[in-house]
C-alpha positions in Angstrom: -25.8 -123.3 -145.9 -25.5 -126.4 -148.2 -28.2 -126.9 -150.8 -31.0 -128.9 -149.5 -31.9 -131.9 -151.7 -34.9 -133.3 -149.8 -37.7 -131.7 -147.8 -37.1 -134.3 -145.2 -33.7 -132.5 -144.5 -35.6 -129.2 -143.5 -35.5 -128.6 -139.7 -38.8 -127.0 -139.7 -40.3 -129.9 -141.6 -38.8 -132.1 -138.9 -40.2 -130.2 -136.2 -43.7 -130.1 -138.0 -43.4 -133.8 -138.2 -43.0 -134.2 -134.4 -45.8 -131.7 -133.9 -48.2 -134.0 -135.8 -47.2 -137.0 -133.8 -47.8 -134.9 -130.5 -51.3 -133.7 -131.9 -52.4 -137.2 -133.0 -51.6 -138.6 -129.6 -53.2 -135.7 -127.6 -56.4 -135.9 -129.6 -56.8 -139.8 -129.4 -58.0 -140.0 -125.8 -60.3 -138.4 -123.2 -62.8 -135.7 -124.0 -60.8 -134.6 -127.1 -61.4 -138.0 -128.7 -65.2 -137.3 -128.6 -65.2 -133.8 -130.0 -64.8 -134.8 -133.8 -65.0 -131.2 -135.0 -62.2 -129.8 -132.9 -60.2 -133.1 -133.2 -60.3 -133.1 -137.0 -59.6 -129.4 -137.3 -56.5 -129.5 -135.2 -55.2 -132.5 -136.8 -55.8 -131.1 -140.3 -54.0 -127.9 -139.3 -51.0 -129.7 -137.8 -50.8 -131.9 -141.0 -51.1 -128.7 -143.1 -47.8 -127.3 -141.6 -45.9 -130.3 -142.5 -47.5 -130.6 -145.9 -47.2 -127.1 -147.1 -43.4 -127.3 -146.3 -43.0 -130.3 -148.3 -45.3 -129.1 -151.2 -43.5 -125.7 -151.4 -40.1 -127.5 -151.5 -41.1 -129.6 -154.5 -42.4 -126.6 -156.4 -38.8 -125.8 -157.4 -39.2 -122.2 -157.2 -38.0 -120.0 -154.3 -40.9 -117.5 -154.7 -43.4 -120.3 -154.4 -41.6 -122.0 -151.7 -41.8 -119.0 -149.6 -45.4 -118.4 -150.2 -46.0 -122.1 -148.9 -43.9 -121.5 -145.9 -46.1 -118.6 -145.0 -49.2 -120.8 -145.5 -47.5 -123.3 -143.2 -46.8 -120.7 -140.6 -50.6 -119.8 -140.7 -51.5 -123.2 -140.2 -49.2 -123.3 -137.2 -51.0 -120.3 -135.8 -54.3 -122.1 -136.3 -53.0 -125.1 -134.1 -52.0 -122.8 -131.4 -55.6 -121.1 -131.5 -57.2 -124.4 -131.3 -55.1 -125.4 -128.4 -56.6 -122.4 -126.5 -60.1 -123.9 -127.2 -59.0 -127.3 -126.1 -57.6 -125.9 -122.8 -60.8 -123.7 -122.2 -63.0 -126.6 -122.7 -61.1 -128.7 -120.3 -59.8 -131.2 -123.0 -56.2 -130.9 -122.0 -54.4 -129.7 -118.8 -52.1 -126.8 -118.6 -49.1 -129.1 -118.8 -50.0 -130.7 -122.1 -51.0 -127.4 -123.5 -47.5 -126.0 -122.6 -45.9 -128.9 -124.0 -47.5 -128.8 -127.5 -47.8 -125.0 -127.4 -43.9 -124.9 -127.1 -43.5 -127.4 -130.1 -45.9 -125.2 -132.2 -43.9 -122.0 -131.4 -40.6 -123.7 -132.1 -41.9 -125.0 -135.4 -43.2 -121.5 -136.3 -40.0 -119.8 -135.5 -38.1 -122.2 -137.5 -40.3 -121.6 -140.5 -40.0 -118.0 -140.2 -36.2 -118.1 -139.9 -36.1 -120.3 -143.0 -38.4 -117.7 -144.9 -35.9 -114.9 -143.8 -33.0 -117.0 -145.0 -34.7 -117.8 -148.4 -35.8 -114.1 -148.8 -32.1 -112.9 -148.2 -30.8 -115.5 -150.7 -32.8 -114.3 -153.6 
């Protein structure tokens, strides 16, 4: 694998960026829009995935980067959990749930794959 020079070139970060866009769009209408607590929490968790990937990359230390990637993966888990709350409360339908849930899982898997790659490269 070629050396990555910018966090914007990391596939997991690109997926996280798409996830943030989907979460913001989903939470900007309907019942979700009026639940400020859950709306803010899921938005913050989604942004945290993206932010921790970029922050870890900028640390210039593989050990710290891996630590931040684990935090990003934890935030992805938080988004998944909050999606269940939104589904159970009727804020989103099954179709929207599945669409975003799939994006979160894809992002989480990409992060974990990147962690494994970095750990094997040490």
